C-alpha positions in Angstrom: -23.3 33.7 -74.8 -20.6 36.1 -73.8 -22.9 39.1 -74.9 -25.8 38.0 -73.1 -23.7 37.5 -70.0 -22.0 41.1 -70.1 -25.5 42.5 -70.7 -26.5 40.6 -67.4 -23.3 42.2 -65.8 -24.2 45.7 -66.7 -27.8 45.2 -66.1 -27.2 43.9 -62.5 -24.4 46.4 -61.8 -27.1 48.9 -63.0 -29.5 47.9 -60.8 -27.2 48.2 -57.7 -25.8 51.7 -58.8 -29.6 52.8 -58.7 -30.3 51.0 -55.3 -27.2 52.6 -53.7 -27.2 56.1 -54.9 -31.5 56.2 -54.0 -30.7 54.7 -50.5 -28.2 57.1 -50.1 -30.3 60.2 -50.9 -32.5 58.7 -48.6 -30.8 58.3 -45.7 -28.6 61.4 -46.2 -31.8 63.1 -45.9 -32.5 61.3 -42.8 -29.0 62.2 -41.3 -29.6 65.8 -42.1 -32.9 66.5 -40.9 -32.1 64.6 -37.7 -28.9 66.6 -37.2 -30.3 70.2 -38.3 -26.9 70.7 -40.2 -28.5 71.8 -43.4 -31.8 73.2 -43.8 -33.9 70.8 -46.0 -36.6 71.6 -48.4 -40.3 70.9 -47.6 -40.9 67.0 -47.1 -43.3 67.1 -50.7 -40.2 68.8 -52.5 -37.8 66.2 -51.0 -39.9 63.4 -52.7 -39.9 65.1 -55.6 -36.3 65.6 -55.9 -35.6 61.9 -55.1 -37.6 61.0 -57.9 -35.1 63.7 -60.0 -32.3 61.6 -58.5 -34.0 58.3 -59.2 -34.6 59.3 -62.9 -31.0 60.9 -63.3 -29.6 57.7 -61.9 -31.2 55.7 -64.6 -30.2 57.8 -67.8 -26.3 57.8 -66.2 -26.4 54.2 -66.8 -26.2 54.7 -70.4 -22.7 55.3 -69.9 -22.1 52.0 -69.3 -22.4 51.2 -73.2 -18.8 52.1 -74.0 -17.4 50.4 -70.6 -19.2 47.4 -70.7 -16.5 45.1 -72.4 -14.2 46.3 -69.8 -16.8 46.6 -67.0 -15.5 44.0 -64.6 -11.5 45.0 -64.7 -11.6 48.9 -64.7 -8.8 50.6 -63.5 -8.8 53.3 -61.0 -8.3 55.9 -63.7 -11.1 54.3 -65.7 -13.4 53.9 -63.1 -13.0 57.4 -62.2 -13.7 58.6 -66.1 -16.9 56.4 -66.0 -18.1 58.1 -62.6 -17.1 61.7 -63.8 -19.6 60.7 -67.0 -22.4 59.1 -65.0 -22.1 62.1 -62.1 -22.4 64.8 -64.7 -25.6 63.6 -66.2 -26.8 62.9 -62.7 -26.2 66.6 -62.0 -27.8 67.9 -65.2 -30.8 66.0 -64.7 -30.7 67.5 -61.0 -30.1 71.1 -62.3 -32.9 70.8 -65.0 -35.5 69.9 -61.9 -34.6 73.0 -60.3 -34.9 75.0 -62.9 -38.1 73.6 -64.3 -39.6 73.7 -60.8 -38.5 77.1 -60.2 -38.2 75.8 -56.6 -36.2 78.6 -54.5 -36.6 76.6 -51.2 -33.9 73.8 -52.3 -31.0 73.9 -50.3 -27.6 74.0 -52.8 -25.5 72.8 -49.8 -27.5 70.2 -49.5 -27.8 69.2 -53.5 -24.0 69.7 -53.8 -23.4 67.7 -50.3 -25.5 64.7 -52.0 -23.8 64.8 -55.2 -20.2 64.7 -53.5 -20.9 61.6 -51.4 -22.8 60.4 -54.3 -19.8 60.5 -56.8 -17.7 58.7 -53.9 -20.1 55.9 -53.8 -20.5 55.3 -57.2 -16.4 55.5 -57.7 -16.5 52.6 -54.9 -19.0 50.3 -56.8 -17.9 50.9 -60.6 -14.3 50.1 -59.0 -15.4 47.0 -56.8 -19.0 46.1 -57.6 -18.6 44.3 -61.1 -15.7 42.0 -60.0 -18.0 41.2 -57.0 -20.8 40.2 -59.2 -19.0 38.1 -61.3 -17.9 36.2 -58.6 -21.2 35.6 -57.1 -23.0 34.7 -60.6 -20.1 33.3 -62.7 -17.6 31.4 -60.6 -19.6 28.0 -60.5 -20.9 28.5 -63.8 -17.8 28.7 -65.8 -17.6 27.5 -69.4 -14.9 25.4 -70.8 -13.7 26.9 -74.1 -11.6 25.3 -76.5 -9.9 27.6 -79.5 -9.3 26.7 -82.8 -6.5 28.9 -84.5 -2.6 29.4 -85.4 -0.7 29.9 -82.4 0.4 33.4 -83.4 -3.5 34.5 -83.3 -4.0 32.4 -79.6 -1.1 34.4 -78.6 -2.6 37.9 -79.4 -6.0 36.8 -77.8 -4.0 36.5 -74.6 -5.3 39.7 -72.6 -8.7 38.8 -73.9 -8.9 35.4 -72.8 -7.8 36.9 -69.4 -10.6 39.7 -69.4 -13.1 37.3 -70.2 -12.4 34.9 -67.5 -14.4 37.0 -65.1 -17.5 36.3 -67.2 -16.9 32.7 -66.8 -14.8 31.9 -69.6 -12.2 28.9 -68.8 -9.9 28.3 -71.6 -9.0 24.6 -71.5 -6.8 24.7 -74.8 -6.8 25.4 -78.3 -5.9 23.4 -81.6 -4.2 24.2 -84.6 -3.1 22.9 -87.9 0.4 21.7 -86.4 0.7 18.8 -84.7 3.5 20.5 -82.9 4.0 24.2 -81.5 6.9 25.6 -79.9 6.0 27.4 -76.7 6.0 31.4 -77.7 5.7 34.1 -75.9 2.0 35.2 -74.8 0.6 31.8 -75.3 -0.8 30.4 -72.0 -3.4 28.5 -73.7 -2.1 24.3 -73.6 -1.9 22.7 -77.0 -4.2 20.1 -77.2 -3.7 18.5 -80.8 -4.5 19.4 -84.6 -8.0 20.1 -86.0 -8.2 16.4 -87.2 -8.0 15.5 -83.1 -11.0 17.6 -82.4 -13.4 14.8 -82.3 -12.0 13.0 -79.7 -11.0 16.0 -77.7 -14.6 16.6 -77.8 -15.4 13.2 -76.4 -12.9 12.9 -74.0 -13.4 16.4 -72.6 -16.1 18.4 -71.2 -16.3 21.7 -73.9 -18.9 24.2 -73.3 -17.8 26.3 -75.8 -15.7 26.6 -79.1 -14.3 29.7 -80.5 -13.1 29.3 -84.1 -10.8 32.0 -85.7 -12.1 33.5 -88.8 -10.6 32.5 -92.2 -8.5 29.6 -90.3 -10.3 27.1 -92.0 -11.6 26.0 -95.0 -15.1 25.9 -95.8 -15.2 22.2 -95.7 -13.5 22.1 -92.4 -15.7 24.9 -90.8 -18.7 22.3 -91.8 -17.1 19.5 -90.3 -16.3 21.5 -86.8 -20.3 22.9 -86.7 -21.3 19.3 -86.9 -19.2 18.2 -84.3 -19.7 20.9 -82.0 -23.6 20.5 -82.3 -23.0 16.5 -81.7 -21.1 17.0 -78.8 -23.6 20.1 -77.5 -20.9 22.5 -77.6 -21.5 26.4 -78.4 -19.8 27.7 -81.5 -18.4 31.3 -81.7 -16.6 32.6 -84.8 -14.1 35.0 -83.6 -13.3 38.0 -86.2 -9.9 38.7 -86.3 -10.2 41.6 -89.1 -9.2 44.2 -86.6 -5.6 42.7 -86.7 -5.7 41.8 -90.5 -6.5 45.5 -91.0 -4.6 46.7 -88.2 -7.5 49.0 -87.3 -10.4 48.6 -85.4 -13.7 46.9 -86.8 -17.4 48.1 -86.2 -19.9 45.8 -86.9 -23.3 46.8 -88.7 -26.3 45.0 -88.5 -29.1 45.3 -91.3 -31.4 43.1 -90.9 -30.1 39.9 -92.4 -27.2 41.1 -93.3 -23.8 41.6 -91.6 -21.4 44.7 -92.6 -17.7 45.6 -91.2 -16.8 49.0 -91.3 -13.6 50.6 -89.7 -15.5 53.6 -88.1 -18.5 54.0 -85.3 -20.2 57.4 -85.9 -22.8 58.3 -83.5 -23.4 61.4 -85.2 -25.1 59.6 -88.1 -28.2 59.0 -85.9 -30.4 62.1 -87.1 -31.7 62.2 -83.2 -27.9 63.0 -82.1 -27.5 65.5 -85.1 -30.2 67.6 -83.9 -29.1 67.6 -80.7 -25.9 68.7 -81.7 -27.3 71.4 -84.1 -29.7 72.7 -81.2 -26.6 72.9 -78.9 -24.6 75.0 -81.8 -27.5 77.0 -82.5 -27.9 78.1 -78.8 -24.3 78.8 -78.2 -23.7 80.5 -81.6 -26.7 82.9 -81.4 -25.9 85.0 -78.2 -22.1 84.8 -79.0 -22.8 86.5 -82.4 -25.8 88.8 -81.1 -23.6 90.1 -77.9 -19.7 89.6 -78.0 -18.8 89.7 -81.8 -20.1 93.5 -82.4 -18.1 94.9 -79.6 -15.1 92.8 -80.4 -15.4 93.9 -84.4 -15.2 97.2 -82.9 -12.1 97.1 -81.0 -10.5 94.8 -83.6 -11.1 97.7 -86.1 -9.7 100.4 -84.2 -6.3 98.2 -83.2 -6.3 97.7 -87.0 -6.7 101.1 -87.9 -3.3 101.7 -85.5 -1.4 98.8 -86.4 -2.3 97.2 -89.7 -5.2 99.0 -91.8 -7.0 97.0 -94.2 -10.1 94.4 -93.9 -11.4 93.4 -90.7 -12.3 89.9 -91.5 -10.5 87.5 -93.4 -12.0 84.7 -95.3 -10.6 82.0 -97.0 -11.8 78.6 -98.4 -11.7 75.4 -96.2 -12.8 72.1 -96.6 -16.1 71.0 -94.5 -17.9 68.0 -94.2 -17.9 65.0 -96.7 -15.0 67.5 -98.2 -17.5 69.9 -99.3 -15.9 73.6 -99.9 -16.8 76.5 -97.8 -15.4 80.1 -96.7 -14.3 80.3 -93.3 -14.7 83.5 -91.4 -11.5 84.9 -89.0 -10.6 88.5 -87.7 -7.5 89.1 -89.7 -4.2 89.0 -87.6 -1.6 89.2 -90.5 -1.0 92.4 -92.3 -2.2 92.6 -95.5 -0.9 89.2 -97.1 2.2 89.3 -99.6 1.0 87.5 -102.9 2.1 83.6 -102.5 2.1 83.0 -98.7 -1.1 82.0 -98.3 -0.5 78.4 -97.8 2.4 79.1 -95.4 1.7 77.9 -91.8 2.0 80.8 -89.0 5.3 80.3 -87.4 6.3 81.3 -83.9 7.5 84.9 -84.0 6.0 85.2 -87.6 6.6 88.6 -88.8 3.4 88.5 -91.0 1.4 88.9 -87.6 0.7 92.6 -86.5 1.0 92.9 -82.4 -2.5 92.9 -81.6 -3.1 90.0 -84.5 -1.0 87.9 -81.9 -2.7 88.5 -79.2 -5.9 87.6 -81.1 -4.2 84.5 -81.9 -3.1 83.5 -78.7 -6.3 83.7 -76.9 -8.5 82.2 -80.1 -10.5 85.6 -80.1 -9.5 85.5 -83.8 -12.1 82.7 -84.2 -15.0 84.2 -83.0 -16.5 85.2 -86.6 -16.7 81.8 -87.1 -19.8 81.5 -84.9 -21.4 82.8 -88.1 -20.1 79.7 -89.8 -22.0 77.9 -87.4 -25.2 79.9 -87.5 -24.8 79.2 -91.2 -24.5 75.2 -90.9 -21.0 75.4 -92.5 -19.3 74.3 -89.0 -20.0 73.4 -85.4 -18.8 74.5 -82.4 -17.0 71.5 -81.6 -15.5 69.1 -84.1 -12.1 68.8 -86.2 -10.3 72.1 -86.9 -10.5 72.7 -90.6 -7.2 73.2 -92.5 -6.4 74.6 -95.6 -7.0 73.1 -98.8 -3.2 72.8 -100.0 -2.5 71.3 -96.5 -5.3 69.0 -96.4 -3.7 67.5 -99.8 -0.4 67.7 -98.0 -1.4 66.1 -94.8 -3.4 63.2 -96.5 0.2 62.1 -98.5 1.4 61.9 -95.0 -1.4 60.1 -93.2 -3.7 57.7 -94.9 -6.4 58.4 -92.2 -6.2 61.9 -92.4 -9.8 62.4 -94.4 -11.5 60.2 -92.1 -11.9 63.6 -90.1 -14.3 64.9 -92.7 -17.2 62.5 -91.8 -18.3 65.5 -89.5 -18.6 69.0 -89.5 -15.2 70.9 -88.8 -15.6 72.8 -85.5 -14.4 76.2 -83.9 -12.8 73.9 -81.8 -12.2 70.5 -81.3 -10.7 67.4 -79.0 -7.1 68.0 -80.1 -7.1 71.4 -79.2 -8.4 70.7 -76.3 -5.8 68.5 -75.3 -3.2 71.4 -76.4 -2.4 70.8 -79.9 -2.7 73.8 -81.6 -0.2 76.1 -84.0 2.0 74.8 -86.4 2.1 70.9 -87.3 5.8 70.8 -87.6 6.2 66.7 -88.0 4.2 63.8 -88.9 4.0 62.8 -85.1 2.2 66.0 -84.4 0.0 65.3 -87.2 -1.0 61.7 -86.1 -1.7 63.0 -82.6 -4.1 65.4 -83.8 -5.7 63.1 -86.6 -5.8 60.5 -83.5 -7.8 62.8 -81.5 -9.8 63.7 -84.3 -11.1 60.3 -85.3 -11.5 59.4 -81.1 -14.0 62.4 -81.3 -15.6 60.9 -84.6 -16.4 57.4 -83.1 -17.1 58.2 -79.6 -19.3 61.7 -79.8 -21.4 62.4 -77.1 -23.4 65.9 -76.1 -21.2 65.6 -72.7 -17.9 65.3 -74.5 -19.0 68.4 -76.9 -19.3 70.3 -73.3 -16.0 68.9 -72.0 -14.3 70.0 -75.2 -15.8 73.7 -74.8 -14.8 73.8 -71.0 -11.2 72.5 -71.7 -11.2 75.3 -74.6 -12.5 78.1 -72.1 -9.6 77.2 -69.9 -6.9 77.0 -73.0 -8.4 80.8 -73.6 -7.6 81.9 -70.2 -4.3 79.5 -69.9 -3.0 79.5 -73.8 -0.6 76.6 -74.3 3.1 77.6 -75.5 1.8 76.3 -79.0 -0.7 79.2 -79.7 0.9 81.6 -81.9 
């Protein structure tokens, strides 16, 4: 019931977004044509651009996939983030159309002005339209809901109950094994009695839905609850609270008639997503290796001859995807290494780094040879940064979830680095933040996220954070 209502809300909202953006394009074109403010393309091209806007808007609705559970209660920040994701998709479709059509007559000012207006309109719709749809569709179609579970578990459902009230969930009360429940913080649902009172409660009250917390009752008790629900015409939903039991988010995998629960969602296990990511890696790395790397090698070689004679490159074994070892390639930024200090992290004002090497590290130019690793398939442009094998062992002792970051290929840059986490890992809190971003990347990968990481990395190359040394 809830899933279908949520899907319905998302679909209705998507339809209205498509209508609003398409109508905005038509009216904006009419206004511009009437005022002569911007020189428009010819009418035949304008119709094709309308088709591109319509197609781009439809594709942008895929952004709702991750936002659907909270669509009806987005904060301004969340609505802005969602709108940004949608407008990036719409902009990419329009730019692709301009490129493929080779249309030199289109007014860039017209396209840019329309995208700006569309961003404002979509932001307003994302913020205000879903609650309005909920009030119109679900306000008179509420589902009186009874919960079965422990008082502590019901208290932890407080935020969920409040959120789902937009979809018409009316929490009328809960029953548990205790006959008396002391008032506890977070429990706003009234206590109606014990599980033994359930049959009478269902007869005396209109209960459209029962939510049973998993593993709370015995198998025999579960069967009795199912029978009473069916007898009284009440829907029955089993709430899986394993996320709280495991203290970790749970992802459901449906394999035909079998259902599995896993700790991580992995978009890159989809071969189509892997093909897109690999194509992006090659398209990005090939020009860098062909055009940027050769002159940079020459400059680094000259500076090394003056400041630190020795090999231009530095290779070192690292752990890759599924913990497979590979040799990472970097410009040498330190003096020829002393035996025994290979596993020592670089520190601020480290005397092992020669002057030009310090510049290379601060600007991340020492990482450029790793695009060769990308071309041969050991690394990706974006992904969790690979650490020394010895550090992997140390960090895995500090953080249980550390090796989760090896579910995907390591990257030249990553989400943690894009957020400013670079340099030495001096304490557990820093490691937790970095690994947290890595796991978020694994569970929420998208082509747009890779683009955002690359753009943020370019920004940090120009304006390096203080942790870059």
